[in-house]
DSSP file (Angstrom, degrees, kcal/mol; ACC not computed):
  #  RESIDUE AA STRUCTURE BP1 BP2  ACC     N-H-->O    O-->H-N    N-H-->O    O-->H-N    TCO  KAPPA ALPHA  PHI   PSI    X-CA   Y-CA   Z-CA
    1    1 A X     >        0   0    0      0, 0.0     4,-1.8     0, 0.0     5,-0.2   0.000 360.0 360.0 360.0 -38.4   -5.0   43.5   17.2
    2    2 A X  H  >  +     0   0    0      1,-0.2     4,-2.0     2,-0.2     5,-0.1   0.906 360.0  49.5 -60.0 -42.4   -2.4   41.8   15.1
    3    3 A X  H  > S+     0   0    0      1,-0.2     4,-2.5     2,-0.2    -1,-0.2   0.814 105.6  57.3 -71.2 -28.0    0.3   44.3   16.2
    4    4 A X  H  > S+     0   0    0      2,-0.2     4,-2.3     1,-0.2    -1,-0.2   0.890 107.4  48.5 -65.3 -38.5   -0.7   43.8   19.8
    5    5 A X  H  X S+     0   0    0     -4,-1.8     4,-2.6     2,-0.2    -2,-0.2   0.912 110.3  51.1 -67.6 -41.7    0.1   40.1   19.4
    6    6 A X  H  X S+     0   0    0     -4,-2.0     4,-2.5     2,-0.2    -2,-0.2   0.934 111.1  48.8 -59.4 -46.0    3.4   40.9   17.7
    7    7 A X  H  X S+     0   0    0     -4,-2.5     4,-2.4     1,-0.2    -2,-0.2   0.903 111.1  49.8 -61.3 -41.6    4.3   43.2   20.6
    8    8 A X  H  X S+     0   0    0     -4,-2.3     4,-2.6     2,-0.2    -1,-0.2   0.908 110.8  49.5 -64.7 -41.3    3.3   40.5   23.1
    9    9 A X  H  X S+     0   0    0     -4,-2.6     4,-2.4     2,-0.2     6,-0.3   0.907 112.5  47.6 -63.8 -41.3    5.4   37.9   21.3
   10   10 A X  H  X>S+     0   0    0     -4,-2.5     4,-1.8     2,-0.2     5,-0.8   0.888 112.1  50.0 -67.0 -38.0    8.4   40.2   21.2
   11   11 A X  H  <5S+     0   0    0     -4,-2.4    -2,-0.2    -5,-0.2    -1,-0.2   0.917 112.9  46.3 -64.8 -43.5    8.0   41.0   24.9
   12   12 A X  H  <5S+     0   0    0     -4,-2.6    -2,-0.2     1,-0.2    -1,-0.2   0.891 118.0  41.7 -66.6 -39.9    7.8   37.3   25.8
   13   13 A X  H  <5S-     0   0    0     -4,-2.4    -1,-0.2     2,-0.2    -2,-0.2   0.725 101.9-133.5 -82.1 -19.9   10.8   36.4   23.7
   14   14 A X  T  <5S+     0   0    0     -4,-1.8     2,-0.3     1,-0.2    -3,-0.2   0.617  72.5  79.6  79.7  11.7   12.8   39.5   24.7
   15   15 A X  S   <S-     0   0    0     -5,-0.8     2,-0.4    -6,-0.3    -1,-0.2  -0.976  82.4-102.6-148.8 162.0   13.8   40.3   21.2
   16   16 A X        -     0   0    0     -2,-0.3     2,-0.5    -3,-0.1    -9,-0.0  -0.684  34.3-159.3 -82.4 133.6   12.7   41.9   17.9
   17   17 A X     >  -     0   0    0     -2,-0.4     4,-1.9     1,-0.1     5,-0.2  -0.930  17.6-171.1-124.1 110.9   11.7   39.3   15.3
   18   18 A X  H  > S+     0   0    0     -2,-0.5     4,-2.6     1,-0.2     5,-0.2   0.836  91.2  58.0 -63.1 -32.6   11.7   40.3   11.6
   19   19 A X  H  > S+     0   0    0      2,-0.2     4,-2.4     1,-0.2    -1,-0.2   0.918 106.3  46.8 -64.8 -44.4   10.1   37.0   10.8
   20   20 A X  H  > S+     0   0    0      2,-0.2     4,-2.3     1,-0.2    -2,-0.2   0.914 113.7  48.7 -64.4 -43.0    7.1   37.6   13.1
   21   21 A X  H  X S+     0   0    0     -4,-1.9     4,-2.4     2,-0.2    -2,-0.2   0.916 111.0  50.3 -63.6 -43.8    6.7   41.1   11.7
   22   22 A X  H  X S+     0   0    0     -4,-2.6     4,-2.2     1,-0.2    -2,-0.2   0.924 111.7  48.1 -60.0 -44.9    6.8   39.8    8.1
   23   23 A X  H  X S+     0   0    0     -4,-2.4     4,-2.3     2,-0.2    -2,-0.2   0.871 110.4  52.0 -64.9 -37.2    4.2   37.1    9.0
   24   24 A X  H  X S+     0   0    0     -4,-2.3     4,-2.5     2,-0.2    -1,-0.2   0.918 110.0  48.6 -64.8 -43.3    2.0   39.8   10.6
   25   25 A X  H  X S+     0   0    0     -4,-2.4     4,-2.5     1,-0.2    -2,-0.2   0.900 111.4  50.1 -62.8 -40.6    2.2   42.0    7.5
   26   26 A X  H  X S+     0   0    0     -4,-2.2     4,-1.7     2,-0.2    -2,-0.2   0.901 110.6  50.1 -64.4 -41.0    1.3   39.0    5.3
   27   27 A X  H  X S+     0   0    0     -4,-2.3     4,-0.8     2,-0.2    -2,-0.2   0.929 112.2  46.6 -63.2 -46.0   -1.7   38.1    7.5
   28   28 A X  H >< S+     0   0    0     -4,-2.5     3,-0.8     1,-0.2    -2,-0.2   0.906 111.9  51.4 -63.3 -41.8   -3.0   41.7    7.3
   29   29 A X  H 3< S+     0   0    0     -4,-2.5    -1,-0.2     1,-0.2    -2,-0.2   0.817 109.2  50.8 -65.9 -30.4   -2.5   41.9    3.6
   30   30 A X  H 3< S+     0   0    0     -4,-1.7     2,-0.3    -5,-0.2    -1,-0.2   0.615  85.2 106.7 -84.5 -10.9   -4.4   38.6    3.0
   31   31 A X    <<  -     0   0    0     -4,-0.8     2,-0.4    -3,-0.8     3,-0.1  -0.510  45.8-177.0 -73.1 131.2   -7.4   39.7    5.1
   32   32 A X    >   -     0   0    0     -2,-0.3     3,-2.2     1,-0.1     4,-0.2  -0.930  18.2-159.6-132.0 107.8  -10.4   40.5    2.9
   33   33 A X  G >  S+     0   0    0     -2,-0.4     3,-1.6     1,-0.3     6,-0.3   0.807  91.8  64.7 -55.9 -31.8  -13.5   41.8    4.8
   34   34 A X  G 3  S+     0   0    0      1,-0.3    -1,-0.3     5,-0.1    -3,-0.0   0.673  98.1  55.9 -67.4 -15.7  -15.7   40.8    1.8
   35   35 A X  G <  S+     0   0    0     -3,-2.2    -1,-0.3     4,-0.1    -2,-0.2   0.335  83.7 110.4 -99.2   6.9  -14.8   37.1    2.4
   36   36 A X  S <> S-     0   0    0     -3,-1.6     4,-2.4    -4,-0.2     5,-0.2  -0.379  80.2-112.3 -79.7 161.3  -16.0   37.0    6.0
   37   37 A X  H  > S+     0   0    0      1,-0.2     4,-2.6     2,-0.2     5,-0.2   0.906 116.7  51.6 -60.4 -43.9  -19.0   35.0    7.1
   38   38 A X  H  > S+     0   0    0      1,-0.2     4,-2.2     2,-0.2    -1,-0.2   0.915 111.0  48.1 -61.0 -40.0  -21.0   38.2    8.0
   39   39 A X  H  > S+     0   0    0     -6,-0.3     4,-1.9     2,-0.2    -2,-0.2   0.909 112.3  48.7 -65.9 -41.1  -20.3   39.7    4.6
   40   40 A X  H  X S+     0   0    0     -4,-2.4     4,-2.3     1,-0.2    -1,-0.2   0.903 110.3  51.8 -63.9 -40.5  -21.3   36.5    2.8
   41   41 A X  H  X S+     0   0    0     -4,-2.6     4,-2.6     1,-0.2     5,-0.2   0.904 107.4  52.4 -63.2 -41.0  -24.5   36.4    4.9
   42   42 A X  H  X S+     0   0    0     -4,-2.2     4,-2.4     1,-0.2    -1,-0.2   0.902 109.4  50.2 -61.0 -40.2  -25.4   40.0    3.9
   43   43 A X  H  X S+     0   0    0     -4,-1.9     4,-1.9     2,-0.2    -2,-0.2   0.920 110.4  49.2 -64.1 -43.6  -24.9   39.1    0.3
   44   44 A X  H  X S+     0   0    0     -4,-2.3     4,-1.1     1,-0.2    -2,-0.2   0.940 112.9  46.8 -61.3 -47.5  -27.2   36.0    0.6
   45   45 A X  H >< S+     0   0    0     -4,-2.6     3,-0.5     1,-0.2    -1,-0.2   0.900 109.8  54.7 -61.9 -40.9  -29.9   38.0    2.3
   46   46 A X  H 3< S+     0   0    0     -4,-2.4    -1,-0.2     1,-0.2    -2,-0.2   0.888 112.9  41.3 -60.3 -40.1  -29.6   40.8   -0.2
   47   47 A X  H 3< S+     0   0    0     -4,-1.9     2,-0.2    -5,-0.1    -1,-0.2   0.539  94.0  98.6 -91.2  -6.0  -30.2   38.4   -3.1
   48   48 A X  S << S-     0   0    0     -4,-1.1     2,-0.1    -3,-0.5     5,-0.0  -0.576  76.1-119.6 -77.7 142.8  -33.0   36.4   -1.5
   49   49 A X    >>  -     0   0    0     -2,-0.2     3,-1.4     1,-0.1     4,-0.8  -0.399  27.7-106.6 -73.6 159.9  -36.5   37.2   -2.4
   50   50 A X  H >> S+     0   0    0      1,-0.3     3,-0.7     2,-0.2     4,-0.6   0.835 118.7  61.5 -56.7 -34.7  -38.9   38.3    0.3
   51   51 A X  H 34 S+     0   0    0      1,-0.2    -1,-0.3     2,-0.2     4,-0.2   0.760 107.5  44.2 -66.6 -23.5  -40.7   35.0    0.2
   52   52 A X  H X4 S+     0   0    0     -3,-1.4     3,-0.6     1,-0.2     4,-0.3   0.560  96.5  75.5 -95.8  -9.8  -37.5   33.2    1.2
   53   53 A X  H X< S+     0   0    0     -4,-0.8     3,-1.7    -3,-0.7     4,-0.3   0.749  75.9  76.6 -75.2 -22.7  -36.4   35.6    3.9
   54   54 A X  G >< S+     0   0    0     -4,-0.6     3,-1.7     1,-0.3    -1,-0.2   0.860  88.3  59.4 -57.6 -36.2  -39.0   34.3    6.5
   55   55 A X  G X  S+     0   0    0     -3,-0.6     3,-0.9     1,-0.3    -1,-0.3   0.723  94.4  66.0 -65.3 -20.3  -36.9   31.2    7.1
   56   56 A X  G <  S+     0   0    0     -3,-1.7    -1,-0.3    -4,-0.3    -2,-0.2   0.536  80.1  80.6 -79.6  -5.6  -34.0   33.5    8.3
   57   57 A X  G <  S+     0   0    0     -3,-1.7     2,-0.6    -4,-0.3    -1,-0.2   0.493  80.2  73.5 -78.7  -2.6  -36.1   34.7   11.3
   58   58 A X    X>  -     0   0    0     -3,-0.9     4,-3.3     1,-0.1     3,-0.7  -0.909  61.5-169.9-115.0 104.9  -35.1   31.5   13.2
   59   59 A X  H 3> S+     0   0    0     -2,-0.6     4,-1.5     1,-0.2    -1,-0.1   0.783  85.7  63.3 -65.7 -25.1  -31.5   31.6   14.3
   60   60 A X  H 34 S+     0   0    0      2,-0.2    -1,-0.2     1,-0.1     4,-0.1   0.872 118.4  25.3 -65.3 -36.2  -31.7   28.0   15.4
   61   61 A X  H <4 S+     0   0    0     -3,-0.7    -2,-0.2    -6,-0.2    -1,-0.1   0.836 129.1  40.9 -95.3 -40.2  -32.3   26.9   11.7
   62   62 A X  H  < S-     0   0    0     -4,-3.3     4,-0.4    -7,-0.2    -3,-0.2   0.757 106.1-122.9 -82.3 -24.5  -30.7   29.8    9.7
   63   63 A X     X  -     0   0    0     -4,-1.5     4,-2.3    -5,-0.4     5,-0.2  -0.031  28.9 -80.7  91.1 156.8  -27.6   30.2   11.9
   64   64 A X  H  > S+     0   0    0      1,-0.2     4,-2.7     2,-0.2     5,-0.3   0.870 124.7  54.0 -65.5 -38.5  -26.5   33.4   13.6
   65   65 A X  H  > S+     0   0    0      2,-0.2     4,-2.3     1,-0.2    -1,-0.2   0.940 114.0  39.9 -64.5 -46.9  -24.8   35.0   10.6
   66   66 A X  H  > S+     0   0    0     -4,-0.4     4,-2.4     2,-0.2    -1,-0.2   0.892 115.7  52.7 -69.1 -38.2  -27.9   34.7    8.3
   67   67 A X  H  X S+     0   0    0     -4,-2.3     4,-2.4     2,-0.2    -2,-0.2   0.944 113.0  43.2 -60.1 -48.9  -30.2   35.6   11.2
   68   68 A X  H  X S+     0   0    0     -4,-2.7     4,-2.8     1,-0.2    -2,-0.2   0.902 113.3  51.6 -66.4 -41.1  -28.2   38.8   12.0
   69   69 A X  H  X S+     0   0    0     -4,-2.3     4,-2.3    -5,-0.3    -1,-0.2   0.891 110.1  50.6 -62.2 -38.6  -27.9   39.7    8.4
   70   70 A X  H  X S+     0   0    0     -4,-2.4     4,-2.6     2,-0.2    -2,-0.2   0.940 112.7  44.7 -64.0 -48.0  -31.7   39.4    8.0
   71   71 A X  H  X S+     0   0    0     -4,-2.4     4,-3.1     1,-0.2     5,-0.3   0.907 111.7  54.2 -62.6 -41.1  -32.4   41.6   11.0
   72   72 A X  H  X>S+     0   0    0     -4,-2.8     4,-1.2     1,-0.2     5,-1.1   0.919 112.8  42.2 -59.3 -45.3  -29.8   44.1    9.8
   73   73 A X  H  <5S+     0   0    0     -4,-2.3    -1,-0.2     2,-0.2    -2,-0.2   0.900 117.0  48.0 -68.3 -40.7  -31.4   44.4    6.4
   74   74 A X  H  <5S+     0   0    0     -4,-2.6    -2,-0.2     1,-0.2    -1,-0.2   0.898 122.6  31.9 -68.3 -41.4  -35.0   44.4    7.9
   75   75 A X  H  <5S-     0   0    0     -4,-3.1    -1,-0.2    -5,-0.2    -2,-0.2   0.517 102.1-128.5 -96.4  -6.3  -34.2   47.1   10.5
   76   76 A X  T  <5 +     0   0    0     -4,-1.2     2,-0.3    -5,-0.3    -3,-0.2   0.901  66.0 122.3  58.4  45.2  -31.6   49.0    8.5
   77   77 A X      < -     0   0    0     -5,-1.1    -1,-0.2    -6,-0.2    -2,-0.2  -0.932  67.1 -81.7-130.9 160.2  -29.0   48.9   11.2
   78   78 A X     >  -     0   0    0     -2,-0.3     4,-2.2     1,-0.1     5,-0.2  -0.149  27.8-123.0 -65.8 151.1  -25.5   47.5   11.2
   79   79 A X  H  > S+     0   0    0      1,-0.2     4,-2.1     2,-0.2     5,-0.2   0.908 114.1  51.3 -53.9 -47.5  -24.5   43.9   11.7
   80   80 A X  H  > S+     0   0    0      1,-0.2     4,-2.1     2,-0.2    -1,-0.2   0.879 107.7  52.2 -61.5 -39.8  -22.3   44.9   14.6
   81   81 A X  H  > S+     0   0    0      2,-0.2     4,-2.3     1,-0.2    -1,-0.2   0.900 106.7  53.2 -65.9 -40.3  -25.1   46.9   16.3
   82   82 A X  H  X S+     0   0    0     -4,-2.2     4,-2.3     1,-0.2    -2,-0.2   0.939 109.4  49.2 -58.3 -46.8  -27.4   43.9   16.0
   83   83 A X  H  X S+     0   0    0     -4,-2.1     4,-2.2     1,-0.2    -1,-0.2   0.886 110.0  51.1 -61.8 -39.0  -24.8   41.7   17.8
   84   84 A X  H  X S+     0   0    0     -4,-2.1     4,-0.6     2,-0.2    -1,-0.2   0.885 109.6  49.8 -66.5 -37.7  -24.4   44.3   20.5
   85   85 A X  H  < S+     0   0    0     -4,-2.3     3,-0.5     2,-0.2     9,-0.4   0.885 111.8  48.6 -67.7 -37.4  -28.1   44.5   21.1
   86   86 A X  H  < S+     0   0    0     -4,-2.3    -2,-0.2     1,-0.2    -1,-0.2   0.906 118.3  39.8 -65.5 -40.9  -28.3   40.7   21.3
   87   87 A X  H  < S+     0   0    0     -4,-2.2    -1,-0.2    -5,-0.2    -2,-0.2   0.359  84.8 129.7 -94.0   5.4  -25.4   40.5   23.8
   88   88 A X  S  < S-     0   0    0     -4,-0.6     6,-0.1    -3,-0.5    -3,-0.1  -0.209  72.3-112.7 -59.3 152.2  -26.3   43.6   25.8
   89   89 A X  S    S+     0   0    0      2,-0.1     2,-0.3     3,-0.0    -1,-0.1   0.835 103.9  53.8 -59.0 -33.3  -26.4   43.0   29.6
   90   90 A X  S    S-     0   0    0      1,-0.1     4,-0.4    30,-0.1     3,-0.3  -0.772  76.8-141.4-100.0 148.8  -30.1   43.5   29.6
   91   91 A X  S  > S+     0   0    0     -2,-0.3     4,-2.2     1,-0.2     3,-0.3   0.595  84.3  90.8 -80.4 -11.3  -32.5   41.5   27.4
   92   92 A X  H  > S+     0   0    0      1,-0.2     4,-2.5     2,-0.2     5,-0.2   0.900  81.8  51.3 -56.5 -47.7  -34.7   44.6   26.9
   93   93 A X  H  > S+     0   0    0     -3,-0.3     4,-2.4     1,-0.2    -1,-0.2   0.887 111.0  49.5 -59.1 -36.1  -32.9   45.9   23.7
   94   94 A X  H  > S+     0   0    0     -9,-0.4     4,-2.6    -4,-0.4    -1,-0.2   0.892 108.8  52.6 -68.7 -37.4  -33.2   42.5   22.1
   95   95 A X  H  X S+     0   0    0     -4,-2.2     4,-2.3     2,-0.2    -2,-0.2   0.931 111.2  46.8 -61.0 -44.7  -36.9   42.4   23.0
   96   96 A X  H  X S+     0   0    0     -4,-2.5     4,-2.7     1,-0.2    -2,-0.2   0.916 111.9  51.2 -62.9 -43.2  -37.4   45.8   21.4
   97   97 A X  H  X S+     0   0    0     -4,-2.4     4,-1.7    -5,-0.2    -2,-0.2   0.915 110.8  47.2 -61.8 -44.4  -35.4   44.7   18.3
   98   98 A X  H  <>S+     0   0    0     -4,-2.6     5,-2.5     1,-0.2     4,-0.2   0.884 112.9  49.4 -66.1 -38.1  -37.5   41.5   17.9
   99   99 A X  H ><5S+     0   0    0     -4,-2.3     3,-1.4    -5,-0.2    -2,-0.2   0.910 108.9  52.7 -65.3 -41.1  -40.7   43.5   18.3
  100  100 A X  H 3<5S+     0   0    0     -4,-2.7    -2,-0.2     1,-0.3    -1,-0.2   0.848 107.1  52.6 -62.1 -33.7  -39.5   46.0   15.7
  101  101 A X  T 3<5S-     0   0    0     -4,-1.7    -1,-0.3    -5,-0.2    -2,-0.2   0.489 119.2-114.0 -81.3  -2.8  -38.9   43.1   13.3
  102  102 A X  T < 5 +     0   0    0     -3,-1.4     2,-0.2    -4,-0.2    -3,-0.2   0.721  52.8 168.5  81.2  21.7  -42.5   42.0   13.9
  103  103 A X      < -     0   0    0     -5,-2.5    -1,-0.2     1,-0.1    -2,-0.0  -0.499  35.5-123.2 -67.3 130.3  -41.7   38.7   15.6
  104  104 A X     >  -     0   0    0     -2,-0.2     4,-2.7     1,-0.1     3,-0.3  -0.357  31.5-102.4 -66.6 159.9  -44.8   37.1   17.2
  105  105 A X  H  > S+     0   0    0      1,-0.2     4,-2.7     2,-0.2     5,-0.2   0.881 119.9  49.9 -54.9 -46.0  -44.5   36.5   20.9
  106  106 A X  H  > S+     0   0    0      1,-0.2     4,-1.9     2,-0.2    -1,-0.2   0.889 114.2  45.2 -64.4 -38.1  -43.8   32.7   20.6
  107  107 A X  H  > S+     0   0    0     -3,-0.3     4,-2.2     2,-0.2    -1,-0.2   0.884 112.9  50.8 -71.3 -38.9  -41.1   33.2   18.0
  108  108 A X  H  X S+     0   0    0     -4,-2.7     4,-2.6     2,-0.2    -2,-0.2   0.910 110.1  50.0 -64.9 -41.8  -39.5   36.1   20.0
  109  109 A X  H  X S+     0   0    0     -4,-2.7     4,-2.4    -5,-0.2    -2,-0.2   0.927 110.9  48.6 -62.6 -44.6  -39.5   33.9   23.1
  110  110 A X  H  X S+     0   0    0     -4,-1.9     4,-2.8     1,-0.2    -1,-0.2   0.899 112.0  49.7 -63.1 -39.5  -37.8   31.0   21.3
  111  111 A X  H  X S+     0   0    0     -4,-2.2     4,-2.5     2,-0.2     5,-0.3   0.906 109.5  51.4 -65.2 -41.7  -35.2   33.4   19.8
  112  112 A X  H  X S+     0   0    0     -4,-2.6     4,-2.6     1,-0.2    -2,-0.2   0.916 113.0  45.7 -60.4 -42.9  -34.5   34.8   23.3
  113  113 A X  H  X S+     0   0    0     -4,-2.4     4,-1.1     1,-0.2    -2,-0.2   0.921 113.3  49.7 -66.6 -43.9  -34.0   31.3   24.6
  114  114 A X  H  < S+     0   0    0     -4,-2.8    -2,-0.2     1,-0.2    -1,-0.2   0.889 125.2  26.5 -61.6 -40.0  -31.8   30.3   21.6
  115  115 A X  H  < S+     0   0    0     -4,-2.5    -2,-0.2    -5,-0.2    -1,-0.2   0.675 133.9  26.3-102.1 -19.2  -29.6   33.3   21.9
  116  116 A X  H >X S+     0   0    0     -4,-2.6     4,-2.2    -5,-0.3     3,-1.4   0.196  72.0 123.0-130.9  18.1  -29.7   34.4   25.5
  117  117 A X  T 3< S+     0   0    0     -4,-1.1    -3,-0.1     1,-0.3    -1,-0.1   0.820  81.0  49.4 -56.3 -32.2  -30.5   31.4   27.6
  118  118 A X  T 34 S+     0   0    0      1,-0.2    -1,-0.3    -5,-0.1    -2,-0.1   0.740 121.1  34.8 -76.6 -22.3  -27.3   31.8   29.7
  119  119 A X  T <4 S+     0   0    0     -3,-1.4     2,-0.6     2,-0.1    -2,-0.2   0.556  87.1 109.3-108.2 -11.2  -28.0   35.5   30.3
  120  120 A X     <  -     0   0    0     -4,-2.2     2,-0.1    -8,-0.1   -30,-0.1  -0.562  55.5-155.2 -76.7 115.0  -31.8   35.6   30.6
  121  121 A X     >  -     0   0    0     -2,-0.6     4,-2.3     1,-0.1     5,-0.2  -0.407  27.5-112.5 -84.6 164.3  -32.8   36.2   34.2
  122  122 A X  H  > S+     0   0    0      1,-0.2     4,-2.2     2,-0.2     5,-0.2   0.869 119.4  54.4 -61.9 -36.8  -36.1   35.2   35.8
  123  123 A X  H  > S+     0   0    0      2,-0.2     4,-2.4     1,-0.2    -1,-0.2   0.919 109.4  46.3 -63.8 -44.1  -37.0   38.9   36.1
  124  124 A X  H  > S+     0   0    0      2,-0.2     4,-2.7     1,-0.2    -2,-0.2   0.879 110.9  52.4 -67.8 -37.1  -36.4   39.5   32.3
  125  125 A X  H  X S+     0   0    0     -4,-2.3     4,-2.6     2,-0.2    -1,-0.2   0.908 111.1  47.4 -63.4 -40.8  -38.4   36.4   31.4
  126  126 A X  H  X S+     0   0    0     -4,-2.2     4,-2.4     2,-0.2    -2,-0.2   0.896 111.8  50.4 -66.9 -40.1  -41.3   37.7   33.5
  127  127 A X  H  X S+     0   0    0     -4,-2.4     4,-2.6     2,-0.2     5,-0.3   0.914 111.8  48.3 -62.3 -43.3  -40.9   41.2   31.9
  128  128 A X  H  X S+     0   0    0     -4,-2.7     4,-2.3     1,-0.2     5,-0.3   0.951 111.6  49.3 -60.5 -49.7  -41.0   39.6   28.5
  129  129 A X  H  < S+     0   0    0     -4,-2.6     4,-0.3     1,-0.2    -2,-0.2   0.887 118.7  38.4 -58.4 -42.2  -44.0   37.4   29.4
  130  130 A X  H  < S+     0   0    0     -4,-2.4    -1,-0.2    -5,-0.1    -2,-0.2   0.840 129.0  24.7 -79.8 -33.9  -46.0   40.4   30.7
  131  131 A X  H >X S+     0   0    0     -4,-2.6     3,-1.7    -5,-0.2     4,-0.5   0.591  88.5  91.5-115.3 -11.3  -45.0   43.2   28.3
  132  132 A X  G >< S+     0   0    0     -4,-2.3     3,-1.6    -5,-0.3    -3,-0.1   0.894  88.6  53.7 -58.5 -41.6  -43.9   41.8   24.9
  133  133 A X  G 34 S+     0   0    0     -5,-0.3    -1,-0.3     1,-0.3    -2,-0.1   0.660 100.5  63.7 -69.1 -13.0  -47.4   42.0   23.4
  134  134 A X  G <4 S+     0   0    0     -3,-1.7     2,-0.3     2,-0.1    -1,-0.3   0.603  77.3 104.3 -85.5 -11.7  -47.6   45.6   24.3
  135  135 A X    <<  -     0   0    0     -3,-1.6     2,-0.6    -4,-0.5     3,-0.1  -0.539  65.4-146.4 -68.9 131.0  -44.7   46.6   22.1
  136  136 A X    >>  -     0   0    0     -2,-0.3     4,-2.8     1,-0.1     3,-0.6  -0.896  10.7-137.5 -98.5 122.0  -46.0   48.3   19.0
  137  137 A X  H 3> S+     0   0    0     -2,-0.6     4,-2.6     1,-0.2     5,-0.2   0.846 102.1  51.2 -50.4 -41.0  -43.7   47.4   16.0
  138  138 A X  H 3> S+     0   0    0      2,-0.2     4,-1.9     1,-0.2    -1,-0.2   0.902 112.9  45.2 -64.9 -40.2  -43.7   51.0   14.6
  139  139 A X  H <> S+     0   0    0     -3,-0.6     4,-2.2     2,-0.2    -2,-0.2   0.884 112.7  51.2 -69.6 -37.8  -42.7   52.4   18.0
  140  140 A X  H  X S+     0   0    0     -4,-2.8     4,-2.4     2,-0.2    -2,-0.2   0.901 109.0  51.5 -64.8 -40.1  -40.1   49.7   18.5
  141  141 A X  H  X S+     0   0    0     -4,-2.6     4,-2.5    -5,-0.3    -2,-0.2   0.894 108.9  51.1 -63.2 -39.5  -38.7   50.6   15.0
  142  142 A X  H  X S+     0   0    0     -4,-1.9     4,-2.4     2,-0.2    -2,-0.2   0.908 109.7  49.9 -64.4 -40.6  -38.5   54.2   16.0
  143  143 A X  H  X S+     0   0    0     -4,-2.2     4,-2.6     2,-0.2    -2,-0.2   0.920 110.9  49.1 -63.1 -43.4  -36.6   53.3   19.2
  144  144 A X  H  X S+     0   0    0     -4,-2.4     4,-2.7     1,-0.2    -2,-0.2   0.910 110.8  51.0 -61.3 -42.4  -34.2   51.1   17.2
  145  145 A X  H  X S+     0   0    0     -4,-2.5     4,-2.5     2,-0.2    -2,-0.2   0.906 110.0  49.6 -61.6 -42.9  -33.7   54.0   14.8
  146  146 A X  H  X S+     0   0    0     -4,-2.4     4,-2.5     2,-0.2    -2,-0.2   0.921 112.0  47.8 -62.5 -44.5  -32.9   56.4   17.7
  147  147 A X  H  X S+     0   0    0     -4,-2.6     4,-2.5     1,-0.2    -2,-0.2   0.911 111.8  50.5 -61.8 -42.3  -30.4   53.9   19.2
  148  148 A X  H  X S+     0   0    0     -4,-2.7     4,-2.5     2,-0.2    -2,-0.2   0.906 111.0  48.1 -63.7 -42.5  -28.8   53.5   15.8
  149  149 A X  H  X S+     0   0    0     -4,-2.5     4,-2.4     2,-0.2    -1,-0.2   0.920 112.3  48.9 -63.6 -43.9  -28.5   57.3   15.3
  150  150 A X  H  X S+     0   0    0     -4,-2.5     4,-2.3     1,-0.2    -2,-0.2   0.894 112.0  49.2 -63.4 -39.6  -27.0   57.7   18.8
  151  151 A X  H  X S+     0   0    0     -4,-2.5     4,-2.9     2,-0.2     5,-0.2   0.915 110.6  50.0 -66.7 -42.5  -24.5   54.9   18.1
  152  152 A X  H  X S+     0   0    0     -4,-2.5     4,-2.3     2,-0.2    -2,-0.2   0.915 111.8  48.3 -61.6 -42.9  -23.5   56.4   14.8
  153  153 A X  H  X S+     0   0    0     -4,-2.4     4,-0.8     2,-0.2    -1,-0.2   0.916 112.7  48.5 -62.6 -43.4  -23.0   59.8   16.4
  154  154 A X  H ><>S+     0   0    0     -4,-2.3     5,-1.1     1,-0.2     3,-0.7   0.928 113.7  46.0 -62.4 -46.8  -21.0   58.2   19.2
  155  155 A X  H ><5S+     0   0    0     -4,-2.9     3,-1.6     1,-0.2    -1,-0.2   0.839 107.2  57.8 -67.6 -33.1  -18.8   56.2   16.8
  156  156 A X  H 3<5S+     0   0    0     -4,-2.3    -1,-0.2     1,-0.3    -2,-0.2   0.703  94.5  67.0 -71.4 -17.2  -18.2   59.2   14.5
  157  157 A X  T <<5S-     0   0    0     -4,-0.8    -1,-0.3    -3,-0.7    -2,-0.2   0.503 121.1-106.3 -80.6  -1.3  -16.8   61.1   17.5
  158  158 A X  T < 5S+     0   0    0     -3,-1.6     2,-0.2     1,-0.4    -3,-0.2   0.472  82.7 117.3  94.8   2.1  -13.8   58.6   17.4
  159  159 A X      <       0   0    0     -5,-1.1    -1,-0.4     1,-0.1    -2,-0.1  -0.680 360.0 360.0-100.3 157.8  -14.8   56.6   20.5
  160  160 A X              0   0    0     -2,-0.2    -1,-0.1    -3,-0.1    -5,-0.1   0.360 360.0 360.0-123.8 360.0  -15.6   52.9   20.5
């Protein structure tokens, strides 16, 4: 992404800039994935005892980074994959994910509202209301595992 910005700046200015390239290289060299908010959240979740993890099930109180890190650890799928399931065009994958994590219906509904209120359609809300209690956590976990395996296979083929 950094080099795309450099290219755009050079295109806009109409010339090659050694200063911009030097700054881009410095920016890339200073980036440390271990210092990002998601990485820090994963570390916090890892070192928390099980008795303290329950509070992380509420994104409104824990924040999105800790909430996602908690789900990632609980469901054993990647942080990025959790975010994609939350932001998927349909609310169904998020419903399955919350069921797999063992969220009771009232907590799952509040989480859906907190994270998807702008995208949640009346049809999806009705589907949630009618069917959420029919999700069996073990079956939902198997579905999440299948999705995770399919995503890993897709990503390993070199596509994004």
